[in-house]
N, C-alpha and C positions, 0 to 999 in steps of 0.2 A: 573109403569103407564100403564094400556092398551091401544093399539093402535086400535083409531078411525076407520080406513080403513076396508073396508070390508074385507072378505077373499080372494074371489075372488083376488081381487085387491092385497092382500098380496102375495098369490099365483103367481099372473102374475110377482108382482114385485121379487120375489126371483128365477123365471125362468127365467127372462130377465138376473137378475146377474150370472147364473147361465152360460147361454148360453156366456154372456161375457169375463166370466173368462175362458171358452172351447175355444171360438176364441182367445183371447190372448194366451193360450199355444200350438195353432197351426200353429204358426207364427213364425216358425226358419227363422234364417237367411240364405242363400243360399249360396254354397260354394262359397268362395271368393267373396261376396258381402260385400262391406262396406258403413255402414250408419251410421248415429248420431241420434240416438232417442230424443226425447226430457229428459229435467231431469226429475229425479225420474223412469224413466219406467225401465222394467225389462225382461230378457227373461228366461225362465225356461225349463228344463228339469225334470222328474220325472219320478219313477219306484217304485213298491213295496216295502213295508220296510217292510223286513222278520226279522230284528233283534229284534225286539219291538214285544215282546209277549203279548200282551194287556191282552189275556184271563188269563193267568198265574196273570198278575198283580190285576185283579180285583177279583180272587180268594183268594186273601191276606185279602180282607177286612171282610170276613165270620171269624168270631172265631170258630176256629178249633183245635186240638191238634197238628195236623200239620202245622199250622202257630204260634205255641205257645202262644196262647192269650185264654182265657177261658170266658172273656169278651168281648161286644163291642167296636168298637174303637170308642173313645170319641171327637166328633169333638165340638170345641166352635163356635158359629156363630155369630158374632154382624152386625146383617142385615138388613136388612131394614121393616118395617113392612106389606109392601106388599108380600116380599115373604118368611115372617118367615113359613109360613102354608106349602109352595111347598116343600122350602129347607129341612122342617121337614121331611118333609114324604119321600122325596126321599133319606135321608140318613137312615130312619129306611127301608126303601126297599132295602137298600143295607144291611141290618144286622149292619147299625151304630149308635152308639147315640148321637145326637144333641142336644147339650145344648145351650139355646139363653140367654146366662150371658154378658150383656153390658153395664151396668152400672159402673159407673165409682167407685163407693165405694167397689166392687167386681171383676171386669172383669180382673184387673191383677193379683190378688190372685187365681182365678180360672184355669187363661191359665198356671201359675207357678206349682200350682198344682195337676191338673187334666187334663184340656185338653191334648192332643196329637197331636191336629193339630188345627189351627185358622182360621175362614173367617173372612175377615172385608169387609164389602158394604155398599159403603155410601148411598146408596137410597136415604131415608130422614134423611137428617141432624138434628140432635138435640146435642146442647152442652154436655150434658150427655153422649151421647150414643159416641161423638166423642171424648170426654177425655178419655172414657171406652177402646175405639179402640187405641187409642195412649199408655196408659197403656198396655194393653196387648199384643199389637206389641212388646213394648220393653221387658215384659217380657219373650214373647215367642223366644224372639232373645238371652235372656239371659240364656233359659233353652234349647237354640239349638231346638227348635221346628222350622217345617216350617210353615208358613202363607202366606194368599192369599189375595191379595189387589183387591177387583174391584172399580174401578173408576168410578163409575153409573154416568151419566152427567156432565162428566169433560168438560168444556168449556160452560155449560151453563150460569153461573152464576158465577162473580169472587169470592163470599166468597167460595162455591161449590170447585173451583178450587184450592184456597189456601190451603184450608182445606186436599185436597188428594195430593197435593204436600209436605204437612207436612208430610203426610201417606207414601209417597215415599221412603222420605229421611232414614226412619227406614227399611230400607232394604228388603222388603217382599221377598219371595223366588221366588212366582208366582205373575203376572199383567196380569189380564183378563179381554179384554174390548170390546165393539163394535169398528166397523171402525171409526168412529166419534169422539169416545173416546180417541181412540190411537192416532188419530191425533192430536187432540188436549192436549193431556198431549204433546206429542211427540215436538209441538211447545212451551207449555208453559217453555220445559226444555230445547230451543235452540234448537231443533232439525229439524225443519220446512222447509228446504231448498229446502228438494227434496220429501216432503209429496204431492205435489202437491196443488191445491187449491181447498179445499174442503168446503161444504155449512156449515154452523154451526150444531152443534146437535137439535136435534127437542126435548126438551126436553131430556127425557133417552134413545130416539131412536137414530137410525144410519141414519143420513140424505141421502134423497136418490140421487143416482149419484154417491156416493163413490166407488171409482175404487177398484179392488184388489190389482193394484200395489201401490197405496197411503195406503192402508191399511198396506199392507207389508213392504213398507218402516218405515212407523211410528214405527211398533211393533220390525222392524229386528234394529230400531236407540235406541230405548227407552230399549232394550236385551241390548244392546251394551253398552249405554252410562252409565244404570245402576246397571251393572253387574247383570243379574236377569234373569228367564225366561218371555216370554211373549206370550199370549195368542190372537190373534185376531179373533173374531168370524165373520162370515157371509156364503154366500153360501159355501163355504171351508173355514175350520177352520185349521190357520197358527199358526203353534208354532216354537218360536225360541229361540235360547239363544247365549251367546257369545263365538268366538272362544277361546278353551283353549290356541292357542298359537296367535300371534300377526302375523298380515300378513301385510306386506305391499299395497297390492292390496286389500282394504276393500272393494271395490264395489262389490266382490263375495262370498256367504256365501248359508251356508247348512241350510233349515228348512224342518218341518215334518209338513205336512199336512193330514188332516182327510175330506175326502169328504163324509160326511155321514148324517144323520139325517133328518128331515122331513119340508115341508114348513107348517104344521101345528103348527111348536115350534113359530113361530113369532104370533100366534093368542091366547096362553095363555102365560098371564103374570107371570112373574118372572122365567121363565125358563132360562133366561140366568143367573141371581142369583142362583137358583139349582147349574148348573153348576160347579158355584165356590165353593159349597159346596162339591160337590164329586172332585173337584180335591182338596181341603184341606185333605177330606178322602183319596185319593188314596198316597197324600205325608205321610199322617201320619202312613198308613200303609208300606209305604215301607222301614219305619227306622229301620225295622226287618228285613230287607233283607241284605243278606251277600253283596250287594254292597255298594257304598261309597252312604248315602242317601243325602250329602251336596256337590257333584258336581255337577254343574248346567247340565251337559248334561245328569248325570240321571235325575235330577229332569225335564227335556225336555221329557227324554222318560217315567217318571210313570206320566207327566201331558196328554202328546198323549194319552196313553191307557185309561184316565179317560175321556177326549173327545170322543174317541171312542168308549168306554161302552155307554156315553150317547148316541152318534148318535144310536148307534147299536140300544138299547131300542124304540128310536123316531121311528125307520124305522120297528120294531115289530109291533109298538103302532099304526101306519097308519095305519096297514092293516086291523083293526077292527073297527076304528074311524068311525064315521059317519061325524063329526064336533068338535070345541076345546072342548067341554065339555068333549065329550066320549074320544077323544085322551087326554086329561089330566089323566083319570082314568085310559087309559088303558095301558100309559106311566110308571106311579109308578107298574101296575102290573106286565108290560115288565121288570123292573129293578127288582121286588121281583124274577120271573124266569128266569132271564137270566143267561143264561151258557157262560163258558170260549169261546166257539166252537164258539159261536153266536157272542161272541166280535169280535174275529178273523175275523170272515168270512163276517160281516156287518159293522165294523167299518171301512174300507176302507183306513189305510195309507198308503202312498206314502213319500218319501224323495224326496223334492224340492232341487235343486239347482240351485240358482239363480245369477242371474249379474245384478247390476244396472248400469243404465249409468248417466255421469252427477254426481250431487252431491253422496257421500257416505257414508253410516251410521257411527255415530262418532267412532272413538277408546274406550271413554269415555268421562262421564260428568265432567265439572269444580268442580262442588260442591257436587259429590259422590265419596266417595273414593272405593277402589276398595273392594270387598268383603273377607277379611282376615280372614280363617278358621282356628280353633284350631288343633292339631296334632290330629289323628286319637283316640286314646288311650284318650284324654281329651274326645273327642265326647262320644266314648262306655260309659264312666265313666257318665258323665252328662246329657246324651241324650237319654239312653237306658233306 
C-alpha cells in the first residue's frame, strides 16, 4: 500500500530515525557508573563483521558451472498483488526464476516438486492464497526447503493477526517484518513486556515513533521464542537468531546489523516485500554450500548477506535517481549489475553486542516446539 506522505517528509522521517539510532549508540556507560535504564532499553557496541562474505553468497545466486547449477534458482512466491511485479523483477535481476504459485490446488505440490525456496507474504489476504500458503509451508518443511514469512500488517486487524499466527506455527526459517509488525507479533505471542508502548501499525506501514530499542527487543524475543531468524527493518536493519547454547543471562545477545540502503525505498511500494523474496533466494542458494544450511546461525548470516546486497543496490540506485520512479528502475539495474565487491563494500554489515535492562527476551515460547533437525545424512538425502 503506497504511503501518501511526500518524499521530503519521508526522507526527514528516515533521517530523524537514523539520528536517533546514532545518538542511542553514542551513549556508553561511564567507567564505574551505575544506573537502571527503563525496561526494554539496550546498550550496544558494534564493530565491522568480517566473517560474513556477503559478496561470496551473492555470487551463488547466479547459475554457473562453479555453483554446480545450470538453471536459475526457482523461488516460489506467495505474495500480495501489489508486490508481485517488483518481487518478480528483483528476482529476475538476480538471475533467479520467480514463480507466483499461490492457489491451494497447486501450491503444496509446486513447493514439494519444483521450488527451491519459498516466500509467504500475507499483504493481500484471500482464502485461497492463505490456504495455499499453509499447504506450501508444510510441504517446504517436509522437503527441508527454507521458507520466509513476511507478516505484512500484523496487528492491523484481528483476522490478519490470527492468520499470521497460524503461519508462524509452521516454523518459518526467517520472519522479516517492519518495526510495528514485529512488535505486534511479539506481543501476540506473549513477548511484549519489554517491547515498549508502540503505536498501532498504520495499515502495512511502520507506525511513527517506533524506536530502535523497541524493534530490537521484539525481534530478539520472536527469534528466541520461535527458534527462527528474524529481520526487523528500519534505518538500520537488525538480524537476530537464538543462541546455540542456553545462557543464564538472557538479557545479553549478539545480532547483525546492516546500515545500508536509501531513503527513496520508502517512496516505492513493495520494496520490503521484494526483500523477502531475495532473502528466500539466498537461503535456497545456500543449501548447495558446504556449511550446514539448517543451522540458525548460518541462516542468519545468509539472511544478512541478502539484506546487505539489497541495501548496496539501493545505494547505487540513489546516485542516478531523480525521484521514486527513476529509483525503481535504477534499483533493478543495480541488482542486475551488482558485483560481489560492491556488496561487501556498500552493504555495511556489523556485529552488535546488545544488553537489555529490565525484561529479557524469552528462552522459548510455550506454544512453539524447539526446532528439531534430522541427521545431516538425512538432510543431504532429502534436501539436495
